[in-house]
N, C-alpha and C positions, 0 to 999 in steps of 0.2 A: 571443500564445505568452506564457507564463510562465515564471520559473526557479526560483521558489519553490511548492511544493505547498500551503503555507499560503495563498498569494492565490488558489488553486482550491478548496480544501476547507474553508477557514476552521478547520483542524484543525491542533493540533501532532504527532498521532501518529496512526498506522495500520498496517495491514498492507498491503504490497504485493503484489499477485499479478503474477508475471512469467507470459508466455504460454509460458514453458518449465515451469512449474507449480513453480516456485519461490517460496516464501513468506518476506517479509522482515518481521517486526514492528520498527517503527522508530519513532525521535524525532525529526522533523526541525526541530519548532520554526519560527524565523522564516530558517532556512539556505537556501542555494539548492541544488539538487541534486534527483538520483533516487537513492534507496536501491538499491543494487547491490551484488553481492558481488565482493570483491577478489580477485586472483588466487589468495590464500592461503584463500580462502572466509570472510572477515570481511566482513561486513556495512558498507558505507560510504555515503558522499554523494558521487556521480558529477556535478560540474557543468556537463558537457559538453552538455547537453541543455535545451532549452526544450521546454513541454508546454502542449497545450491540451485544454480540456474537451470530451468527446464526448458523453456522456450521464451522469445520475445514476439511482439507483433506491433506494427503501427496501426494506430485508430485516425481517422479523421474526426471522429465527432467522439469525446469523452464519455459525454452521458450514454452512448450506445454500449459500454461495458459495464455501466454501472448497474448492479440488480435493484429490484424493488425491495424495499426494506424499513422496517420501523425502528431499526437501531444503525443510524448515521451519526458519528460524531465528526460532524464537518458544517463550518459556518454556513448560513444560507446564501450569505454572499458568495463564498468560494463555490457554492454548489451550482448556483445559478450561472458564474462564470464558466464552467465547464461546457455548456451548450455550445456545440460547433467549433470548439476547441481541438487542435489535434492533440496527440499523445503516442505515448509508448505503455505498453501493456509487458509486465514481467511474470512471469509464471515460476514460482519457487517451491522447493519441497526442503521440509526439515530434516535433521538427521532422524527425527522420530517419525519420518514419513506423513507430515503434514503438510498438504498443499495448499498454497493462498498466493492471491496476486498483488503486485505493486503497478497503480495505476500513477504514470508520471505526465500531467499534462506540460506541453514545450513552454510555458510562460512560466512555470514554477521552476525554482534553483534546484 
């Protein structure tokens, strides 16, 4: 189990796809934690979790893995840039059993 997303994904940023269809675009760098929403709906790192990799998949179009949602914390420009962009999807599970995905478009760092 890891506390840093970078340790698993080898990426500094991506889009967290939570199981309740909340999307959070986030730059985590080398920080510990899982990007989640604060009680005031502000994206933040929550360092309470450790997570492990369940699987990975390459995608030809990042928009294909984005679920329909009313809660997306991503700029319109970043969202529009996802169309037709290749990426990698990481499926992870926390030490509490919570499963989530990380979408990393190839042009993001």
